[in-house]
TORTOR-398256 format. One record per atom (N, C-alpha, C): residue in one letter; x, y, z. Coordinates in steps of 0.1 Angstrom, whole numbers, padded with zeros to 4 digits, always signed. Layout:
N
AXYZ
...
This chain:
292
X+0002+1715+0448
X+0014+1718+0455
X+0023+1706+0455
X+0037+1707+0457
X+0046+1696+0457
X+0057+1698+0466
X+0068+1690+0464
X+0080+1691+0473
X+0092+1692+0465
X+0102+1683+0466
X+0115+1686+0461
X+0121+1673+0455
X+0116+1670+0443
X+0121+1657+0437
X+0135+1659+0432
X+0138+1669+0424
X+0152+1670+0419
X+0158+1683+0423
X+0155+1687+0435
X+0160+1700+0440
X+0150+1711+0438
X+0151+1722+0445
X+0141+1732+0444
X+0146+1743+0434
X+0138+1745+0423
X+0141+1755+0413
X+0136+1769+0417
X+0144+1778+0420
X+0140+1791+0424
X+0138+1801+0412
X+0141+1796+0400
X+0140+1805+0388
X+0151+1815+0388
X+0148+1826+0381
X+0158+1836+0379
X+0158+1846+0391
X+0149+1845+0400
X+0149+1854+0411
X+0162+1853+0420
X+0168+1864+0422
X+0180+1864+0430
X+0176+1865+0445
X+0173+1853+0451
X+0169+1853+0464
X+0179+1845+0473
X+0180+1849+0485
X+0189+1842+0494
X+0181+1833+0504
X+0184+1821+0505
X+0176+1812+0514
X+0183+1811+0527
X+0175+1814+0538
X+0180+1813+0551
X+0178+1799+0556
X+0188+1792+0561
X+0186+1779+0566
X+0179+1778+0579
X+0172+1767+0582
X+0165+1766+0594
X+0175+1766+0606
X+0187+1761+0603
X+0197+1760+0614
X+0200+1773+0620
X+0199+1784+0612
X+0202+1797+0617
X+0193+1802+0628
X+0180+1796+0628
X+0170+1800+0638
X+0169+1815+0640
X+0169+1822+0629
X+0168+1836+0630
X+0154+1840+0633
X+0152+1852+0639
X+0138+1856+0643
X+0130+1858+0630
X+0117+1858+0631
X+0108+1860+0620
X+0108+1874+0616
X+0104+1877+0604
X+0103+1891+0599
X+0094+1899+0609
X+0096+1911+0611
X+0088+1919+0621
X+0073+1919+0617
X+0070+1917+0604
X+0057+1917+0599
X+0049+1906+0605
X+0055+1895+0609
X+0048+1883+0614
X+0041+1887+0627
X+0045+1898+0634
X+0038+1902+0646
X+0024+1906+0644
X+0020+1908+0631
X+0006+1911+0628
X-0003+1899+0626
X+0003+1887+0625
X-0004+1875+0621
X-0015+1871+0630
X-0027+1869+0625
X-0038+1863+0632
X-0043+1850+0626
X-0039+1848+0613
X-0044+1837+0606
X-0032+1829+0600
X-0032+1816+0601
X-0021+1808+0594
X-0028+1798+0585
X-0023+1798+0572
X-0028+1788+0562
X-0017+1779+0558
X-0021+1767+0555
X-0011+1757+0551
X-0015+1750+0538
X-0005+1747+0530
X-0006+1739+0518
X-0008+1724+0523
X-0010+1715+0514
X-0012+1701+0519
X-0001+1692+0514
X-0001+1688+0502
X+0009+1678+0497
X+0023+1684+0498
X+0032+1678+0505
X+0046+1683+0507
X+0047+1692+0519
X+0036+1696+0525
X+0037+1704+0537
X+0030+1697+0549
X+0018+1691+0547
X+0012+1684+0557
X+0013+1669+0556
X+0013+1664+0544
X+0014+1650+0541
X+0021+1647+0528
X+0024+1635+0526
X+0031+1631+0514
X+0027+1617+0510
X+0029+1613+0497
X+0026+1600+0492
X+0035+1589+0499
X+0029+1578+0503
X+0037+1568+0510
X+0047+1561+0500
X+0044+1561+0488
X+0053+1556+0478
X+0052+1565+0465
X+0062+1564+0457
X+0061+1572+0444
X+0049+1569+0436
X+0043+1579+0430
X+0030+1578+0423
X+0031+1567+0412
X+0042+1567+0405
X+0044+1558+0393
X+0044+1544+0399
X+0050+1541+0410
X+0050+1528+0415
X+0036+1523+0420
X+0029+1533+0426
X+0015+1530+0430
X+0007+1526+0418
X+0007+1534+0408
X-0001+1531+0396
X+0002+1517+0390
X+0014+1514+0389
X+0018+1501+0384
X+0014+1489+0393
X+0015+1491+0406
X+0012+1481+0415
X-0003+1479+0416
X-0011+1490+0415
X-0026+1489+0415
X-0031+1482+0402
X-0024+1484+0391
X-0028+1477+0379
X-0025+1462+0380
X-0014+1458+0386
X-0010+1444+0388
X-0020+1438+0398
X-0024+1446+0407
X-0033+1440+0418
X-0046+1435+0413
X-0051+1441+0402
X-0064+1437+0396
X-0062+1428+0384
X-0050+1423+0383
X-0047+1413+0372
X-0043+1418+0359
X-0040+1431+0358
X-0036+1437+0345
X-0020+1438+0344
X-0016+1438+0332
X-0001+1439+0329
X+0003+1454+0331
X+0011+1457+0341
X+0015+1471+0343
X+0026+1475+0333
X+0027+1488+0330
X+0038+1493+0323
X+0051+1493+0331
X+0062+1497+0325
X+0074+1498+0333
X+0073+1511+0342
X+0078+1510+0354
X+0076+1521+0364
X+0083+1534+0358
X+0094+1532+0352
X+0101+1544+0346
X+0093+1551+0335
X+0086+1542+0327
X+0077+1548+0317
X+0066+1555+0323
X+0060+1549+0334
X+0049+1555+0340
X+0053+1568+0347
X+0065+1569+0352
X+0070+1581+0359
X+0070+1593+0349
X+0075+1591+0337
X+0075+1601+0327
X+0061+1605+0322
X+0053+1594+0320
X+0040+1596+0315
X+0030+1603+0324
X+0031+1599+0337
X+0022+1606+0347
X+0025+1621+0347
X+0037+1625+0348
X+0040+1639+0348
X+0034+1646+0336
X+0036+1640+0325
X+0030+1646+0312
X+0015+1647+0313
X+0009+1636+0317
X-0006+1635+0318
X-0011+1645+0328
X-0005+1646+0339
X-0009+1655+0350
X-0009+1670+0345
X+0002+1673+0339
X+0003+1687+0334
X-0007+1690+0322
X-0008+1680+0313
X-0017+1682+0302
X-0032+1683+0307
X-0036+1675+0317
X-0050+1676+0322
X-0052+1690+0329
X-0042+1695+0336
X-0044+1708+0343
X-0044+1719+0333
X-0038+1717+0321
X-0038+1728+0311
X-0051+1727+0303
X-0056+1715+0301
X-0069+1713+0294
X-0081+1716+0303
X-0080+1712+0315
X-0091+1714+0325
X-0085+1720+0337
X-0082+1733+0337
X-0076+1740+0349
X-0084+1738+0362
X-0077+1739+0373
X-0083+1738+0386
X-0091+1724+0387
X-0085+1714+0381
X-0091+1701+0382
X-0105+1700+0377
X-0108+1708+0366
X-0120+1707+0359
X-0131+1716+0364
X-0128+1726+0372
X-0138+1735+0378
X-0147+1741+0367
X-0141+1748+0357
X-0149+1755+0347
X-0157+1745+0338
X-0151+1733+0336
X-0158+1723+0328
X-0169+1715+0336
X-0169+1717+0349
X-0179+1710+0357
X-0176+1696+0359
X-0163+1692+0358
X-0159+1679+0361
X-0158+1676+0376
X-0163+1664+0380
X-0160+1660+0394
X-0146+1656+0395
X-0141+1655+0407
X-0127+1651+0410
X-0125+1637+0404
X-0135+1628+0405
X-0133+1615+0399
X-0132+1615+0384
X-0140+1623+0378
X-0140+1624+0363
X-0126+1630+0358
X-0121+1640+0365
X-0109+1646+0362
X-0097+1636+0363
X-0097+1629+0374
X-0087+1619+0376
X-0089+1607+0366
X-0101+1603+0362
X-0103+1593+0353
X-0096+1596+0340
X-0098+1608+0335
X-0091+1612+0322
X-0076+1612+0324
X-0071+1617+0336
X-0057+1618+0338
X-0050+1604+0339
X-0056+1596+0347
X-0050+1582+0349
X-0050+1574+0336
X-0061+1575+0328
X-0061+1568+0316
X-0050+1573+0306
X-0048+1587+0306
X-0037+1592+0298
X-0023+1588+0303
X-0022+1587+0316
X-0009+1582+0322
X-0006+1568+0317
X-0016+1559+0318
X-0013+1545+0314
X-0011+1544+0299
X-0019+1551+0292
X-0017+1550+0277
X-0004+1556+0273
X+0001+1567+0279
X+0014+1572+0276
X+0025+1563+0280
X+0023+1555+0290
X+0033+1546+0294
X+0033+1533+0286
X+0024+1532+0277
X+0024+1520+0268
X+0014+1509+0272
X+0005+1512+0282
X-0005+1502+0287
X-0018+1505+0280
X-0022+1497+0271
X-0035+1499+0264
X-0046+1489+0270
X-0055+1494+0277
X-0065+1486+0283
X-0079+1489+0277
X-0087+1478+0276
X-0101+1480+0272
X-0108+1487+0283
X-0121+1492+0280
X-0128+1500+0289
X-0131+1492+0302
X-0135+1480+0301
X-0138+1472+0314
X-0125+1470+0322
X-0114+1467+0315
X-0102+1465+0322
X-0097+1477+0329
X-0098+1488+0321
X-0093+1501+0327
X-0102+1505+0339
X-0115+1502+0338
X-0123+1506+0349
X-0119+1499+0362
X-0114+1487+0361
X-0109+1480+0373
X-0096+1486+0378
X-0087+1489+0368
X-0074+1496+0371
X-0076+1509+0378
X-0085+1517+0372
X-0087+1530+0378
X-0093+1530+0392
X-0103+1521+0394
X-0109+1520+0407
X-0098+1516+0417
X-0089+1507+0414
X-0078+1503+0423
X-0070+1515+0426
X-0066+1523+0416
X-0058+1535+0419
X-0066+1545+0427
X-0078+1548+0423
X-0086+1558+0430
X-0089+1554+0445
X-0092+1542+0447
X-0094+1537+0461
X-0081+1539+0469
X-0070+1536+0463
X-0057+1537+0470
X-0055+1551+0476
X-0057+1561+0467
X-0055+1575+0471
X-0067+1580+0479
X-0077+1572+0482
X-0088+1576+0490
X-0087+1569+0504
X-0076+1562+0506
X-0074+1554+0518
X-0062+1559+0526
X-0061+1553+0538
X-0049+1557+0547
X-0036+1552+0541
X-0037+1542+0531
X-0025+1537+0525
X-0019+1547+0515
X-0027+1557+0511
X-0022+1566+0501
X-0012+1577+0505
X-0013+1581+0518
X-0005+1592+0523
X+0000+1589+0537
X+0010+1597+0541
X+0015+1597+0554
X+0016+1612+0559
X+0012+1614+0571
X+0013+1628+0577
X+0027+1630+0583
X+0033+1641+0580
X+0046+1644+0586
X+0045+1644+0601
X+0056+1640+0607
X+0056+1638+0622
X+0053+1651+0629
X+0057+1663+0623
X+0056+1675+0630
X+0043+1682+0629
X+0034+1676+0620
X+0021+1683+0617
X+0011+1683+0628
X+0008+1672+0634
X-0002+1671+0645
X+0002+1680+0657
X+0014+1680+0662
X+0018+1689+0673
X+0017+1703+0669
X+0021+1707+0657
X+0020+1721+0652
X+0005+1725+0652
X-0003+1717+0646
X-0017+1721+0644
X-0024+1722+0658
X-0021+1713+0667
X-0027+1714+0680
X-0022+1727+0687
X-0010+1731+0685
X-0005+1743+0691
X-0011+1755+0684
X-0010+1756+0671
X-0015+1767+0663
X-0030+1770+0664
X-0038+1759+0663
X-0052+1761+0663
X-0058+1767+0676
X-0050+1766+0686
X-0054+1772+0699
X-0050+1787+0700
X-0042+1792+0691
X-0037+1805+0691
X-0040+1814+0679
X-0042+1807+0668
X-0045+1814+0655
X-0057+1808+0648
X-0063+1815+0639
X-0073+1809+0630
X-0065+1802+0619
X-0067+1789+0618
X-0059+1781+0609
X-0068+1776+0597
X-0063+1778+0585
X-0070+1774+0573
X-0061+1766+0564
X-0067+1760+0554
X-0059+1752+0544
X-0062+1758+0530
X-0051+1759+0522
X-0053+1764+0508
X-0044+1755+0499
X-0051+1749+0489
X-0044+1739+0481
X-0048+1739+0467
X-0039+1736+0458
X-0043+1733+0444
X-0047+1718+0444
X-0059+1715+0446
X-0063+1702+0448
X-0078+1700+0446
X-0083+1688+0448
X-0098+1685+0446
X-0105+1685+0459
X-0119+1685+0457
X-0127+1686+0469
X-0126+1673+0478
X-0123+1662+0472
X-0121+1650+0480
X-0110+1651+0490
X-0101+1659+0488
X-0090+1661+0497
X-0095+1665+0511
X-0103+1676+0511
X-0108+1681+0523
X-0120+1674+0529
X-0128+1668+0520
X-0140+1662+0524
X-0138+1647+0529
X-0127+1641+0525
X-0124+1627+0528
X-0110+1625+0534
X-0100+1629+0527
X-0086+1626+0531
X-0083+1633+0544
X-0085+1646+0545
X-0081+1653+0558
X-0089+1647+0570
X-0102+1645+0569
X-0109+1638+0580
X-0104+1624+0583
X-0101+1617+0572
X-0096+1603+0574
X-0084+1602+0583
X-0075+1613+0583
X-0064+1613+0591
X-0066+1621+0604
X-0079+1625+0606
X-0082+1632+0619
X-0076+1645+0620
X-0074+1652+0609
X-0068+1666+0610
X-0079+1677+0609
X-0091+1674+0605
X-0101+1684+0601
X-0105+1693+0613
X-0104+1688+0625
X-0108+1696+0637
X-0099+1708+0639
X-0087+1708+0633
X-0078+1719+0635
X-0080+1731+0625
X-0088+1729+0615
X-0090+1739+0604
X-0103+1746+0605
X-0103+1759+0604
X-0115+1767+0604
X-0121+1769+0590
X-0113+1768+0580
X-0117+1771+0566
X-0108+1764+0556
X-0114+1762+0544
X-0106+1755+0533
X-0108+1763+0520
X-0097+1765+0513
X-0098+1772+0500
X-0091+1762+0490
X-0099+1756+0482
X-0094+1745+0473
X-0096+1750+0458
X-0086+1748+0450
X-0087+1753+0436
X-0099+1747+0428
X-0101+1734+0431
X-0112+1728+0424
X-0126+1734+0427
X-0127+1740+0439
X-0140+1746+0443
X-0141+1761+0439
X-0130+1768+0440
X-0130+1783+0438
X-0127+1787+0424
X-0121+1778+0416
X-0118+1781+0402
X-0105+1789+0400
X-0097+1791+0410
X-0084+1797+0409
X-0074+1788+0416
X-0062+1789+0411
X-0051+1781+0418
X-0039+1790+0422
X-0032+1785+0432
X-0020+1792+0435
X-0010+1792+0423
X-0003+1802+0420
X+0000+1814+0429
X-0009+1826+0426
X-0021+1825+0420
X-0029+1836+0416
X-0033+1844+0428
X-0035+1857+0426
X-0040+1866+0437
X-0054+1863+0441
X-0062+1857+0431
X-0076+1854+0434
X-0077+1844+0445
X-0069+1833+0444
X-0071+1823+0454
X-0067+1827+0468
X-0057+1836+0469
X-0053+1841+0482
X-0063+1852+0486
X-0070+1858+0477
X-0080+1867+0480
X-0092+1860+0487
X-0095+1848+0482
X-0105+1839+0488
X-0101+1836+0503
X-0088+1834+0505
X-0084+1832+0519
X-0088+1843+0528
X-0085+1855+0523
X-0089+1867+0532
X-0104+1867+0534
X-0112+1864+0524
X-0127+1863+0525
X-0131+1853+0536
X-0125+1841+0535
X-0129+1830+0544
X-0125+1834+0558
X-0113+1839+0560
X-0108+1842+0573
X-0117+1853+0579
X-0121+1863+0571
X-0129+1874+0576
X-0143+1868+0580
X-0148+1859+0573
X-0161+1853+0576
X-0161+1845+0589
X-0150+1838+0591
X-0148+1830+0603
X-0146+1838+0615
X-0138+1849+0614
X-0135+1857+0626
X-0145+1868+0628
X-0154+1870+0618
X-0164+1880+0620
X-0159+1894+0620
X-0148+1897+0614
X-0142+1910+0613
X-0132+1910+0602
X-0130+1921+0595
X-0121+1922+0584
X-0107+1916+0587
X-0101+1908+0578
X-0088+1903+0579
X-0080+1908+0567
X-0069+1915+0569
X-0061+1920+0558
X-0050+1910+0554
X-0045+1910+0542
X-0035+1901+0538
X-0022+1900+0548
X-0018+1912+0553
X-0006+1911+0562
X-0009+1905+0575
X-0021+1901+0578
X-0024+1894+0590
X-0024+1879+0588
X-0020+1875+0576
X-0021+1860+0573
X-0006+1855+0570
X-0003+1844+0576
X+0010+1837+0573
X+0007+1824+0565
X+0012+1823+0553
X+0010+1811+0546
X+0022+1802+0546
X+0020+1789+0548
X+0031+1779+0549
X+0030+1769+0537
X+0040+1768+0529
X+0039+1758+0518
X+0053+1755+0513
X+0053+1744+0505
X+0066+1739+0500
X+0070+1743+0486
X+0061+1750+0479
X+0064+1753+0465
X+0068+1768+0464
X+0080+1771+0459
X+0085+1785+0459
X+0075+1794+0451
X+0071+1789+0439
X+0063+1798+0430
X+0049+1799+0436
X+0042+1787+0438
X+0028+1787+0442
X+0026+1792+0456
X+0034+1788+0466
X+0032+1791+0480
X+0039+1804+0484
X+0052+1804+0483
X+0059+1815+0488
X+0057+1828+0480
X+0059+1828+0467
X+0058+1840+0459
X+0043+1843+0457
X+0034+1833+0456
X+0020+1836+0455
X+0015+1844+0467
X+0019+1839+0479
X+0014+1846+0491
X+0020+1860+0493
X+0033+1861+0490
X+0039+1874+0491
X+0034+1884+0481
X+0031+1879+0469
X+0025+1888+0459
X+0011+1893+0463
X+0004+1885+0471
X-0009+1889+0476
X-0008+1897+0489
X+0004+1900+0493
X+0006+1909+0505
X+0006+1901+0518
X+0007+1888+0517
X+0008+1880+0530
X+0022+1877+0534
X+0023+1873+0546
X+0036+1868+0551
X+0037+1853+0546
X+0049+1848+0545
X+0051+1834+0540
X+0064+1828+0546
X+0063+1815+0546
X+0075+1807+0549
X+0075+1795+0540
X+0087+1792+0535
X+0089+1781+0525
X+0093+1769+0533
X+0084+1759+0533
X+0087+1746+0540
X+0095+1737+0531
X+0107+1736+0534
X+0116+1728+0525
X+0120+1715+0532
X+0112+1705+0529
X+0114+1692+0534
X+0123+1683+0525
X+0132+1676+0530
X+0141+1668+0522
X+0134+1656+0516
X+0136+1654+0503
X+0132+1642+0496
X+0117+1641+0493
X+0110+1652+0492
X+0096+1653+0490
X+0094+1656+0475
X+0086+1648+0468
X+0084+1649+0453
X+0076+1662+0450
X+0079+1668+0439
X+0072+1680+0435
X+0065+1678+0422
X+0054+1684+0420
X+0046+1681+0408
X+0044+1693+0399
X+0039+1704+0404
X+0036+1716+0396
X+0049+1724+0394
X+0059+1718+0388
X+0072+1725+0387
X+0072+1735+0376
X+0061+1736+0368
X+0061+1745+0356
X+0055+1759+0360
X+0050+1760+0372
X+0044+1773+0376
X+0054+1784+0376
X+0050+1796+0371
X+0058+1808+0371
X+0056+1815+0385
X+0067+1819+0391
X+0067+1826+0403
X+0063+1841+0401
X+0052+1846+0406
X+0048+1860+0404
X+0058+1870+0411
X+0059+1882+0406
X+0067+1892+0411
X+0060+1899+0423
X+0068+1904+0432
X+0062+1912+0443
X+0073+1922+0447
X+0069+1933+0453
X+0078+1944+0456
X+0089+1939+0465
X+0102+1941+0461
X+0113+1937+0469
X+0117+1922+0467
X+0111+1916+0457
X+0114+1901+0455
X+0129+1898+0453
X+0135+1907+0446
X+0149+1904+0443
X+0159+1905+0455
X+0155+1913+0465
X+0163+1915+0476
X+0159+1908+0489
X+0147+1902+0488
X+0141+1896+0500
X+0148+1883+0503
X+0151+1881+0516
X+0156+1869+0521
X+0145+1859+0524
X+0144+1849+0516
X+0132+1839+0518
X+0133+1833+0532
X+0122+1833+0539
X+0122+1826+0552
X+0119+1811+0549
X+0130+1804+0550
X+0129+1789+0547
X+0130+1781+0560
X+0121+1771+0562
X+0122+1763+0574
X+0122+1748+0569
X+0128+1740+0578
X+0129+1726+0575
X+0117+1718+0580
X+0110+1724+0589
X+0098+1717+0595
X+0089+1728+0601
X+0077+1724+0604
X+0067+1733+0611
X+0072+1736+0625
X+0081+1728+0631
X+0086+1731+0644
X+0094+1744+0643
X+0100+1747+0632
X+0108+1759+0631
X+0098+1771+0630
X+0086+1769+0624
X+0076+1780+0623
X+0072+1783+0637
X+0069+1773+0645
X+0064+1775+0659
X+0075+1783+0667
X+0087+1778+0665
X+0098+1785+0673
X+0099+1799+0669
X+0098+1802+0656
X+0098+1816+0652
X+0087+1825+0658
X+0075+1819+0657
X+0063+1826+0662
X+0064+1828+0677
X+0070+1819+0684
X+0071+1820+0699
X+0081+1831+0703
X+0089+1836+0693
X+0098+1847+0696
X+0090+1860+0697
X+0078+1860+0692
X+0070+1872+0691
X+0063+1875+0704
X+0060+1887+0707
X+0052+1890+0720
X+0039+1882+0720
X+0034+1878+0731
X+0022+1870+0733
X+0010+1877+0726
X+0010+1890+0726
X-0002+1898+0721
X-0003+1896+0706
X+0008+1891+0699
X+0007+1890+0684
X-0002+1879+0680
X-0004+1869+0688
X-0013+1858+0684
X-0028+1862+0686
X-0036+1856+0677
X-0050+1859+0678
X-0057+1851+0689
C-alpha cells in the first residue's frame, strides 16, 4: 500500500471524489458495519524520510560510498516493482523469508543506482538498511491513528490487511504499541494473495468470522486505505464498504496496480476522507445499534 507522491491516479474510472470538508453522512450501507480493517503504510504510518535518502544514508553510515539520491529514487521504484513481479506477495510461493526478499530487492536497488559493492560490503549496507526499517526510526504513526484505534477497538472488531511482510505485524506494529487494538491480521506475504484481489479480502471475512464466532459477510466490513486501486476498489469489488484515506504528501509505491471493476463503479461517489477522524465522525452519525 502507499500514499500520494505525485498525486492520486484514479485511472479511467469516472469517479467523483467527495472532500472531507463536506462532512457528508456515510453511505447507508455503513450501518451494517461490524468490522473495520485498515491498511498500514500511508494509512496508519509513514516513512520518516524518503526511502531513497534512507538507503543512501545507511550506506554512508557503514563507510560505503552511496549512490546519488536521485539515482536511488528511480532505481528503488524499479527494483521494488521487479521483485514483486518475480516473487509476488514478497516471496510467498517461492518460500522466501521477508529478509531474503528484501535482500534481493535492496541489492538490485543499489546496483541499479550505480553502487557496486562486494558481498561483505553489501552485507554491512543491507544490515544497516534492514535494521533501520525494523526500528522506531523507520516510521512515524499518524497523529490521528491512536485515538481512532482506541475508539474503534471498543466498538468494532478491528483488523489489519496489507500488502506487506510478516515482520510488519510481528515486530513493527508491536514496536509502536498498536497491536493491542487489532483482533486479526491478513498479510499478503502470509496468505499468498495481495490487494486488490478478491482472495485477500475473502481471507478478511474468514478471520473476522473466526474472531467473532459467527459468520461475517462482506457488507459488514469497512475497509480504510490510501490506495484507490488496492484499497478502495479492491474492497468494493469484494462487496465491502470502503473509504479512501487521502493524506497529503504521503509517498505511494504500488502505483502500477489495476483497479478492479465493481457494480456501479462508474457512478459511485468515492467516500474520501482526509484523516481517520473523518471516519469516526461519519460512523458516529449512525444509530448506536450499528456498531458491534
